[in-house]
C-alpha positions in Angstrom: -12.7 -22.4 15.9 -11.4 -22.2 12.4 -9.4 -24.5 10.7 -5.7 -23.8 10.3 -4.8 -21.9 7.0 -8.8 -22.4 6.2 -9.8 -18.6 4.7 -12.6 -16.9 6.4 -15.3 -15.2 4.2 -17.0 -11.7 5.0 -20.7 -10.5 4.5 -20.3 -11.0 0.5 -18.3 -14.4 0.4 -14.7 -12.7 0.4 -11.9 -14.5 1.7 -9.3 -12.9 3.9 -5.9 -13.2 2.3 -3.8 -10.1 2.8 -2.9 -8.4 5.6 -1.2 -4.4 5.3 0.7 -3.8 8.6 1.6 -0.1 9.0 4.7 0.3 11.4 4.9 3.8 11.8 2.8 7.1 11.0 5.8 9.6 10.3 7.5 10.1 6.8 10.1 12.1 5.4 8.3 13.4 2.7 5.0 15.7 2.7 3.2 14.4 -0.7 0.5 17.0 -1.5 -1.8 13.9 -2.0 -1.0 12.2 1.4 0.7 14.4 3.7 0.6 18.0 3.1 3.0 19.9 4.8 -0.1 22.7 5.6 -1.3 20.0 7.9 1.6 17.7 8.8 3.8 20.7 9.7 6.6 20.9 12.4 4.3 20.9 15.2 1.9 18.0 14.3 2.1 15.6 16.9 2.8 11.8 15.9 2.6 8.7 17.8 4.6 8.0 20.6 6.7 4.9 21.0 4.6 3.3 23.7 1.8 4.1 21.5 3.1 2.1 18.6 2.8 -1.7 18.4 5.7 -3.9 19.3 7.3 -6.3 16.8 6.1 -8.8 19.0 2.4 -7.8 19.2 2.8 -7.4 15.2 4.3 -10.9 15.1 1.2 -12.4 17.4 -1.2 -10.6 15.5 0.3 -12.1 12.1 0.6 -15.7 13.2 -3.1 -15.5 14.2 -4.2 -13.9 10.7 -1.8 -16.4 9.5 -4.3 -19.4 10.7 -7.2 -17.7 9.3 -5.8 -17.7 5.7 -3.6 -14.7 5.3 -1.1 -15.5 2.9 0.7 -12.2 2.2 1.9 -9.4 4.2 3.0 -5.8 3.0 4.8 -3.7 5.3 3.7 0.1 5.1 3.6 3.4 7.3 4.0 6.3 6.8 7.7 5.7 5.7 8.1 2.1 7.2 11.9 2.3 6.7 11.9 5.3 9.9 10.9 2.6 12.1 14.3 1.1 13.5 15.5 -2.4 13.1 12.6 -2.8 10.6 14.8 -6.1 9.4 14.2 -7.9 12.4 10.5 -7.6 12.1 10.7 -9.3 8.6 12.7 -12.0 9.8 10.3 -13.0 12.6 7.4 -12.6 9.9 9.2 -14.6 7.1 9.1 -17.7 9.4 5.5 -17.8 10.2 3.8 -20.9 8.7 1.6 -20.1 5.7 2.9 -16.9 4.8 4.2 -16.9 1.4 5.2 -13.2 0.3 6.3 -10.3 2.2 6.7 -7.0 0.7 7.6 -3.4 1.6 6.1 0.1 0.5 8.6 2.6 0.6 9.7 6.1 -1.1 13.2 4.2 -1.4 15.2 7.1 0.0 16.7 4.8 2.7 17.0 1.7 0.6 20.8 1.8 -0.3 21.4 1.7 3.2 18.9 -1.2 4.2 18.3 -3.0 1.2 20.4 -5.9 1.7 19.3 -6.5 5.1 16.1 -6.3 4.5 16.9 -9.0 1.5 18.8 -11.3 4.1 15.9 -11.0 6.5 13.7 -12.5 4.1 12.1 -9.6 2.1 11.2 -10.4 -1.3 10.0 -7.2 -2.8 9.5 -3.3 -2.7 6.7 -1.3 -3.9 8.5 2.2 -4.5 6.7 5.3 -4.7 7.6 7.7 -7.5 5.5 10.5 -8.7 7.7 12.1 -11.2 11.1 11.4 -12.7 11.4 15.1 -13.8 12.8 17.0 -10.8 10.9 20.1 -10.8 7.6 18.4 -10.9 8.6 15.8 -8.4 10.0 18.2 -5.9 6.5 20.1 -6.0 5.0 17.1 -5.1 7.2 15.4 -2.4 7.2 18.8 -0.6 10.6 18.5 0.4 12.3 19.5 -2.4 13.8 16.3 -3.0 15.2 15.4 -6.4 14.3 12.0 -8.5 18.2 10.8 -8.0 17.5 9.6 -4.1 14.6 7.3 -5.2 16.4 5.9 -7.8 19.6 5.3 -6.2 17.3 3.1 -3.7 15.6 1.4 -6.6 19.2 0.6 -8.0 20.1 -0.6 -4.5 17.2 -2.7 -4.1 17.7 -4.7 -7.2 21.4 -5.1 -6.4 20.3 -6.9 -3.4 18.3 -9.2 -5.5 14.7 -7.5 -4.2 11.9 -7.4 -6.9 10.8 -3.6 -7.4 7.5 -2.3 -8.7 7.0 1.8 -8.7 3.9 3.2 -7.7 3.2 6.4 -9.3 -0.2 8.3 -8.1 -1.6 10.1 -11.3 -3.4 13.3 -10.5 -4.5 16.4 -12.9 -3.0 19.3 -11.9 -0.1 17.5 -10.1 1.9 15.6 -12.4 -0.1 14.7 -15.8 3.2 15.4 -17.6 5.0 12.8 -16.2 2.6 9.6 -17.5 4.9 9.3 -20.3 8.2 10.2 -19.4 7.6 7.3 -16.9 6.6 4.7 -18.9 9.7 5.7 -21.4 12.0 5.6 -18.3 11.0 1.9 -17.1 10.2 0.4 -20.3 12.6 -2.2 -21.4 13.7 -2.7 -17.4 13.0 -5.4 -15.1 10.7 -2.9 -13.1 6.9 -3.1 -13.2 5.4 0.8 -13.3 2.2 0.9 -11.8 -0.4 4.0 -12.0 -2.6 4.7 -9.3 -5.9 7.0 -9.5 -6.1 9.8 -7.3 -8.2 8.6 -4.4 -9.9 10.3 -1.7 -8.6 8.8 0.9 -8.3 10.8 4.2 -9.6 14.4 4.4 -7.0 16.2 3.6 -5.8 16.2 -0.1 -8.3 18.2 -1.6 -9.8 15.1 -3.5 -11.8 16.0 -6.7 -13.3 13.6 -9.0 -12.0 16.3 -11.9 -8.7 15.6 -10.9 -8.4 12.0 -11.6 -6.7 10.5 -14.3 -8.8 7.7 -15.3 -7.2 4.2 -16.6 -8.6 4.4 -19.9 -7.1 7.9 -20.1 -3.7 7.0 -19.0 -3.7 3.5 -21.2 -4.6 5.8 -24.1 -1.9 8.4 -23.6 0.7 5.4 -23.4 -0.4 3.3 -26.2 -0.7 6.1 -28.8 3.0 6.0 -28.7 4.0 2.6 -26.8 1.5 0.1 -28.1 -0.1 -1.7 -25.6 -2.4 -5.0 -25.0 -4.2 -6.1 -22.1 -2.4 -9.1 -19.7 -4.1 -12.1 -17.8 -4.0 -11.1 -13.9 -1.4 -12.8 -11.8 -4.1 -14.0 -9.2 -7.7 -13.6 -7.9 -7.9 -10.1 -6.3 -5.1 -8.2 -8.1 -5.8 -4.6 -7.8 -3.6 -3.8 -10.8 -4.9 -4.5 -14.6 -1.9 -5.3 -16.3 -0.9 -4.5 -20.1 1.9 -6.0 -21.9 3.8 -3.4 -24.5 3.5 -5.2 -27.8 7.2 -4.7 -28.6 8.2 -7.2 -25.6 9.0 -4.2 -23.6 7.9 -5.4 -20.4 4.4 -4.2 -18.6 2.4 -1.8 -16.9 -0.4 -1.5 -14.3 -3.0 0.6 -13.3 -5.2 0.6 -9.7 -8.3 2.0 -10.9 -10.2 2.4 -7.5 -12.2 5.1 -8.7 -13.3 4.7 -12.4 -13.2 0.7 -12.0 -14.1 -0.5 -8.7 -12.6 -3.7 -7.4 -14.9 -4.0 -4.1 -16.0 -7.2 -4.9 -12.7 -9.1 -5.2 -10.7 -7.5 -2.1 -9.1 -9.7 0.4 -7.0 -7.2 2.3 -7.3 -6.0 6.0 -5.2 -3.1 7.3 -3.5 -2.6 11.0 -2.4 0.7 12.0 0.8 1.4 13.7 -0.9 2.2 16.9 -3.1 -1.3 16.5 -6.4 -0.7 14.9 -7.5 -3.1 12.5 -9.5 -1.7 9.3 -11.3 -3.8 6.7 -11.3 -0.9 4.2 -8.9 1.6 3.1 -11.5 4.2 3.0 -12.7 2.9 6.6 -14.1 6.1 8.9 -13.1 3.9 12.1 -11.1 0.9 13.1 -11.3 -1.8 15.8 -9.0 -1.8 18.6 -6.7 -4.8 18.7 -4.1 -3.5 20.6 -6.6 -2.8 23.7 -7.8 -6.7 23.5 -3.7 -8.0 23.1 -2.5 -5.8 25.9 -5.3 -6.9 27.9 -4.2 -10.4 28.2 -6.2 -11.9 25.1 -5.7 -15.7 24.8 -4.5 -16.6 20.9 -7.9 -18.4 21.1 -10.0 -15.4 21.8 -7.7 -12.9 19.8 -8.6 -15.4 16.9 -12.4 -15.3 17.8 -12.5 -11.5 17.6 -10.6 -11.3 14.3 -13.1 -13.8 12.9 -15.9 -12.2 13.9 -14.8 -8.7 13.0 -13.9 -10.0 9.1 -17.3 -12.3 9.2 -19.6 -9.0 9.5 -17.5 -6.9 7.1 -19.8 -5.3 4.7 -17.4 -2.7 3.1 -17.5 -1.5 -0.6 -16.7 2.5 -0.3 -15.6 2.3 -4.1 -19.0 0.9 -5.3 -20.9 3.4 -3.3 -18.9 6.2 -4.0 -19.7 5.1 -7.7 -23.5 4.8 -6.7 -23.2 8.6 -5.2 -23.8 7.5 -1.0 -21.9 8.2 1.5 -18.9 10.3 -0.1 -18.7 13.0 2.1 -17.8 10.9 5.4 -14.7 11.4 7.6 -11.9 8.8 6.6 -8.7 7.6 7.9 -5.6 9.4 6.7 -3.3 7.2 4.1 -0.4 8.1 6.2 -1.9 6.8 9.3 -3.2 3.2 7.3 -0.6 2.8 4.6 -1.8 1.8 1.0 
């Protein structure tokens, strides 16, 4: 039996520290790199309510992971704010012994109505997806013709509620390279940290091509010419974003570079899909069905043993294998199904 709070290790000695929980596979956007409307159209069949993990099931699993060393939880989707009464889940997760940080990834459209309740429930931070500040570009990306203002209003609502805000921008050639500098200009000097994400080959329908990737070096060089930057130290072990400070004191940016600069060696994350499958890698081909186990009346001790075994046998290092030209064409789980 694992000592409570003692982190378990995988095949490469990586600890389990972070749990990403997808609560729904639906989204109100149809972003071209995630849920393109050609694939996720009006006839697409999403998970039924009975297929989704209940809040009680999610909390039980979270308690198990906390016993095994997980300290941080991120709620994702789809768009997680489409799951009803999400603040009730947040409130239950917040009081789990060992959990130090709970965050939420969202496109922010529903935050004006929900931010205050989420903060009161114990949420600390929101990671908001915004891939362009100029309306015409953003409308093309989100596939729904939505302009940037609803997202900006969501950011304002989050800040007014006292939530820490980070912005995630997926950067892709042919889609929004024109927005790298405007986004930096817009958020520089605010309390919002902007993080650029290299276009990743998650899922099977986003038309990923290495030639469409804007690399970390290209992003930093572009910004540095106008707004000089300097590297900043990481906040904690396993942080996915490389941090850079503006030399004039105007805050910082980050770049998540899983394509040009793999960070598999420090990955401490496991992901739980909305229908109860566990994935030990964002680029996994298949998951471990934990819903079947918990609905099959597994005891807490047996559940802990299942998770310990799953993580202990983990050998994932997809981004490193990609750079080594291995397994590049395998089928992968969709981003909208598993979250970020």
